[in-house]
C-alpha positions in Angstrom: -59.0 -63.1 -60.0 -60.7 -59.5 -59.8 -59.1 -57.1 -62.1 -60.1 -53.3 -62.6 -60.2 -51.9 -65.8 -61.0 -48.0 -67.2 -63.0 -48.3 -70.8 -64.3 -45.4 -72.8 -68.3 -45.6 -73.2 -69.3 -46.0 -76.6 -72.7 -43.4 -76.2 -71.0 -40.6 -74.3 -67.5 -41.3 -74.5 -66.8 -40.6 -70.7 -63.7 -43.2 -69.1 -65.4 -45.5 -66.7 -64.1 -48.1 -64.1 -65.3 -51.6 -64.6 -64.2 -54.6 -62.4 -63.5 -57.2 -64.3 -63.5 -61.4 -62.9 -60.7 -63.0 -64.4 -61.9 -66.3 -62.7 -65.4 -67.2 -64.1 -63.5 -67.4 -67.8 -64.9 -65.9 -70.9 -67.9 -63.9 -70.3 -70.5 -61.6 -72.6 -72.6 -59.3 -70.3 -74.3 -55.9 -70.6 -74.1 -53.1 -67.9 -75.5 -49.8 -67.7 -72.7 -47.1 -68.3 -72.5 -45.4 -64.7 -72.4 -41.5 -66.2 -75.3 -41.9 -68.9 -77.4 -44.7 -68.1 -77.4 -46.4 -71.5 -76.8 -50.6 -71.8 -73.3 -51.6 -73.2 -72.2 -55.1 -73.7 -69.4 -56.2 -72.0 -66.7 -59.3 -73.9 -64.4 -60.1 -71.9 -61.8 -63.1 -73.4 -59.5 -64.8 -70.8 -57.4 -67.7 -70.0 -57.4 -66.4 -66.3 -54.2 -64.2 -66.4 -53.9 -63.1 -69.8 -57.6 -60.9 -70.6 -58.9 -58.6 -73.4 -62.2 -56.6 -73.2 -64.5 -55.5 -75.9 -66.6 -52.9 -75.1 -69.9 -51.8 -77.8 -73.5 -50.3 -77.8 -76.5 -52.6 -77.6 -77.1 -52.2 -80.8 -74.1 -52.3 -82.8 
């Protein structure tokens, strides 16, 4: 199950859209910001239906 979520980049502050895969369970991964290209750590907590997304800078 894929879910779209808008988040704010912790570096440049721009709103960016992310596509989340809720079927894979809890995840932590790094993706570069689509605007400023700096690495963002995504922490997705999910039970497959409900979910919470936390984003932070790589060194935070």
